[in-house]
N, C-alpha and C positions, 0 to 999 in steps of 0.2 A: 503493500500499499504507499502511497505518497506520503511524504511528510503532512502531519495534521494542518499545518499552516499554508499547505499548497492546495487544500481543498477549497472550493466554494462552499457556501452554505448549503446547497442541495447535497453534495457529495458529504459532507460532514453529518447531516441529518442521516442520511443513508446509513452512515457507518455508525451512527449511535443507535438506530433501529436494528441493526446486525448485531449489535453488542461488541463489536470489534472493538469498540472504545468506550469509556464512561464519560460522561458530562465533565465530573471533577478532573479527569485526564486532560479533557481538550483545554478546559480553563488553565489547568496547571501548564500545559504546552504553551499556550498563548501567553501566560503572565512571564513565563521564563523568556520567551521572545520579545516581550516588551522591556524587561530588564537588560537584556542584550542590546537592543537597537535603540530604544527610545532615548537614552542619553545623547545620541548623536542626532537623532529626528527631531525629538522635541514634539511628537506628534500629541502627547498626553499632558493636560494640566493638572488632573488629578486621577490617577489610577484607583479603581475601586476593586481590587483584587480579592479581598477578605470577604466582601459583600459577594462577589461574583462566585466565590468558592462555596459560600454558604447555600447559595441559589442553586449550584450545580450539584451539592451532597443531597439537597432535598429532592431534586429531580431524579437522580439515581436512586434514591430510597423509594421513591413513589413509583419507579418503573416506569415513568414516563418519557424518558430520553428518546428522542427521535420522533415523538409523536407530533406530527407538523414538523415545526423547527425548535421545538422544546429543547433547551440546552446547548443550543448554538449561540456562541458570544456575539456580542455587538458593541459599539461605542455610541456615545451622545455627544454633540457637540456642545461647548461650553457655554453656548448662548441659550440654551434650552434648559427651562427650569426643571430640577431634580430635586426631590424632596429630602431634606436631610444631607445632602451631597453638595460641597463647595461648587459654587456657580459663579465664576468670576466675570463672566462676559468679556473676557480679555483684559480688564481693567485693575489695575492696583488698587483702585478705590473699592473694589470689591473683593479684595484678595482672600478674605475670610467668610464671605457671603454664603450661608446656606438657605435657600428658600423652603418654605415649609409645604409646598404642594408640587406635585409633578405636572408637566406639561401632558397634554393629552395623548401626544405621539409617545411619551414614556411610559404612559399607562398602558398603552396598546401592546408595546413591544414587551413589557412585563407580562401583560396578560397572555401574550403568545409564548412565554417561557424562555425568553431570551436573557440570558445574564450580561448584564452590562460591566465591560471592563474598565469603564471610565469616561471622562470628560476629555473631548479632544480640543486642540488648541485652535484659537481664533483671534484674530485682531480686535482691539479695544471697540467693543459694541459692534463689531462684524462690518466696520466700515470700509474696510480696504480690500482690494484685490491681490493682496499679498498677505501672509500670516507672519505677523510679528508684533509682540508686546512687551509690557514691562514685568509680566507675570511669571514666564517662562522662556521669553525670548522668541526666535524666530524658528518657524517649521522649515526643514529642507525636504525636496522631493528625494525619495530614496534611490532614484536613478544617478544623482549626482550631488553629494553633500556639498552645501554653500550655495546652491541654487535654490531660489523660494519655492515651496510647495503650491503657491497661489492662495487666494482667499475668497471668502473668508473661511471656508470650510476646510482649511488647509490640513489641519490636523486629521480629520477625517479620511480625507483622500491619501494622506501619507502612511496612515495606520493600515488601510486597506491593501496599498500597493504594496507594502512591505511585509505584509502577512502578519500584522499584529492584530487584527480581526479580519474575518471574511466579509463583514459588511458593516455601515455605519450610517447613522442619521446625521444629515446635513441641514442647511437652511439656505435659501438663495433670494436674495432682493435686487440683486444687479448683474447675477451671473455666480453668486458664491458657491454653488454646487458644481457647475461646469468648468469654471476658470480652474480650481484645483485639479479636478478630474483629469483635464488635459495636461497639466503640469506632471501628474504622477501616473498617467497611463492608466486610469480606470474608468469605469463608466458611472456618470453622474447624471440624474433625472430630475428636473424641475418639473412638477405636475402642473395642470391647469389651475388657475387662480381658483381657490375654494374648494379645491379637491381634497385637501387635507386641513383638517381643522386647527387653528391656532389655540384653541381653548386649553384649559379653561381660564387663564389670566393672560394669555397673549390676546394681541388685538392687530388685524392686519388692515388699520384705518386706511392705508395708502392704496391697498392693492397688489403691491409690488413683491410682498415677500410670500414664501411657501417653504415648508418643512418637505424634505424628499430623501431618496436613498442615494447612496454610493456604494459600489460592489464591483469585484472583478469580472462578473459575467451579467449578461443581461436578464437571464432566468432569475438571478439573485435580486437583482433591482426591481424586477417584475412582483416577486413574491413578497419583498418587503414593503412596496407599495400597497400590494393588496391588504397588509397589516394595518398601515397606518391610515388609509384612505377610509376612514370611518367618521362620519359626521357626529357632532355634540350638540346637545340642546343649547340654542342661542346662536349657532352659527349663521351670519348674515349673508354669506358669499357661496353656501354649499352648492357644488356641483353633484346633483343627484344620478341615479340610474346605476345600472349594474356595473362593477368593475371588470371582471374578467382579465386581469392584467396577466395574471399567471398562464392562464391559457392562450392569451394574445401572442405571449412569448414562444409558443410550441408551434406556432402556424406560420405560414407564410402570407405577406399582406396581400400578394396579387399585384398586377401592374398597377403602377402609380404614376401620376405626373408630379414631377418635383421641380420646383424652381430654385436655381443655385446662382448665388454671388460671392464674389470674394473679396470686393472691395467694400472699405468701411463706409458708414455713412456720414461720416464726419470729414470735412475737408482738411487737408494737410497730414493725414494719417494714411499709411500704405501697409499692405500685407506683406512681411519678408519674403522673398521668392521662394526659400525653402518650405515655408508654411503652405503658400500657394500651390506648390508642387504636390503637397500631400492632399490637398482639397481636389486638384485635378485628378488625381488617382481615385479619389472618391466618386467624382462625376463619371470617370470611364467604369467603374465597377458597377455603379448603380445602372449604367444603361446596359451593361453586359447582362445584368440581373433581369432585365426585361422592363425596366422602367424607362418613362419618357422625361429625359432631362433638359430643361431649358436652361440655359446660361443668360441671366436677365442683369439688367442694373439694380443696384440696392434700391428697394422701394422706399425705405424709411427716409424722411426728411431730417437734416441736421439740426433743425429748429426744436426737435424732440430733446436734444441733450441739456438745453437751458432750463427748460420747464421740467424734466426730470431732476434737475438739480436743485429746483426750488422745494421741490416735495422731497428731496432726499435730506436736505439740510435743514427744512423745516421741522422733520421728525426728529432730528438729533437736537435742534435747539430746544424742544419741548422735554426733553429728558430732565428727571429732577435732580439735577447736581448743584449742591450748595456754591453759592459764589467763591467761598474760601477754599474750595476744592478746585477750581478751575486750573490753578498753575499745575496741578498733578497730572493733568490730562496730556495725552500725547500731542503732538503738534497738529496731526491730523485731524484728530478729534476736535482741538480747539477751533481748526479752520473751518470745519462743517458746522460747528455751533456759531460761529461768528456770523457765517453766511447766512444761516437760517434766521437769525435774529432780525435781519435786515428786513425781511419779508413779511407784509401784512396779511391778513385774513383772506382780503381780496386777492391778493397775488397768489396765495395758497390755491384757494378755490379756482383761480382761473387757469392756473398750471395743471390742475387734476382734471379739469374739463378738457384742456388742450390735448394732454396725453389721452384720454378716452376717444374724443372725436378723432385725433389724428390717426391713431392705431386702428381704430374701427374703419376708417377709410382706406388705410393701405391693406388691411385684411380683407375687405371688400374686393379690392382690386386683385387680390391673389386667391380669390374664392374658385378659381378654375383649377387650382394646385391643391394637392393632398398633402405635401410636405415641403420642407424648405431647408437647403444644404447650404451652409458657410463654414469657413475655418471657425474654431472655437475661440481661437486667440489670433492675434496678427503677429506674434512674436513667439519664440520659444522661451523657456522657463530662464528666469534673469537672476543674478546674484542678489542676495539679500540688499546689500548696500544700493544698489542701482535704484531701489524704491525709497531708501531712507536717507541717503547722503544730502539731497537737496535741502537748504536751508529756508528756501522759498516754499512754502505749502502749495502755492499755486503751481509751481513747477513740479512738485511732486505728484500732483493731481494730473497734470499735463502727462507725465510718464505713466500714469495709470491708464490713460485714455489711449495712449499709443500701444499699450500691452493688451488691452481689452475693450475693442471698440464695436464688438459683434454682439455681446450678451444681453444688454441692459433692456434692448428693445422688446425682448420676449416678455421681460418683467412688465413693461410698460404696457403691451398688449394682452397681458394675462394668459398666454398660451402655453402649452406644454414644450419643453426643449431639452435636448439631451447633448452631452459631450460623449463621444466613443474614441477610443484609443486608435481605432481603424487599424492599419497595419505599418503607418509610416513612422520613421524615426529620422531625427536629423542629429548627427553627430552623437549619437547613442542616445538621445532624449525622445521622450515620448512627444508625439503632436497628436491633438484631438481634432475631429471635425465634429460639427454640432448639426444636428437635425432638429428642426420643429415642426409642429403642427398645428391645426386649427384649434379652437377652443373644444376641449372636451374629447379629442381625439388621441388621448393618452394610450389607448390600448393599440390603436391602429399604429402608433409610432414605436411602440415596443415590438410590434410585430416586423416593423422595417428594421429596427436596430439588431434584433435577434438574426434576421436574415443577412445583415452585413456581417456580423459575428461569424455566422457559418461559414460564410464566404471567404473569410479572412483568417479566421483561427487565431484572433489577437488572444495575448494573455500577457500579464504583468508579472506572472510568478514563473519558474521560480526566481527570486530576485532577494539579495540582500542589499541594504543601502551601501553605495560606493562612493570612495573619495572623490 
């Protein structure tokens, strides 16, 4: 049998069902791997090995290991509320904070019998497209230590890619699942707006953010989405109807019409040639698989960025941070809080209306297509310092736009999107491509992702963190 950390969640569950391994042994193996590799990666903020071991022992005692995915470990992003477990939100201001309530997604994975190995690293308040903070520092992609894992679910993506966990929970308000998935060579899925509940204490007031799964295989992503896509009383944006995500990942989608573009919607930003080459490979492969692929101009207008920033910064400005604590925040956080404080309620309302009306118009224009293909990022993974060395926060923000000019429009439109590792690498580094669909087409998108996976045989393992 392969090493336990080389198995995806499905194969781990099968091994547990066959009693080839116990849930306690799985947790112990993953804990040893975390102890060995996480000091270099910094994927975890707070490991919860003791709690996971107790959970696994109870599963073994009950004889339920392998029932569904019972006994298969998971990790939870440090932005996500976990009762009694340190949840820092990537900020030194909350270095010792422990909520008294679980997020709905945490309740659901716990009810599914998934022992959590801990909280994964994220930038302060999840604001950045890279992962670095004053709590544990920067997270590296396992493919090359010293290059950032991407953000803001960087710890989750690095942990999955390095085999510290088979799958993880992340969240995505502007690309925060897909960006690190590309940097780390895993599958990351942002669901349709409202598909996953932010409850009981969360609020998706802006409609931008969603929790979602990261894993090494499409079937694992689909199965974890099945677990967490359950409504809660009070949800105001819930997308109903049958899920069928796991079943969708087992069937071919049939011929689709796919619109593809590789130029960013922002002027002055270009896609690196080596990244574009991977996207071109994906275009050719999709055509070979029987899909009708049209290369089109980027349909999203540049004006979206300004209005997105009004909404993004207003949310940060509203965070209840005492004035005396402002100086303890990182430069990037202070930058977004200051920008948000300039906007009036009328400007915020206008920005939200602009995002909805404009993306509705774009999606109406794309109604003849079933899916959309772009690069996930415009660049390959970058050194930690490339993001943090600018003393001017506006320059730091500009660099983030150079890095990730494709992802946020899917949050603005509220539509599903995923980054997949495809089969392209540049200088030994993973390069993702991004596929999106119309609102509610999560299952169709998963079918397409699985078809690509079957055609390419991508894999992020076996892999150990590399210097």
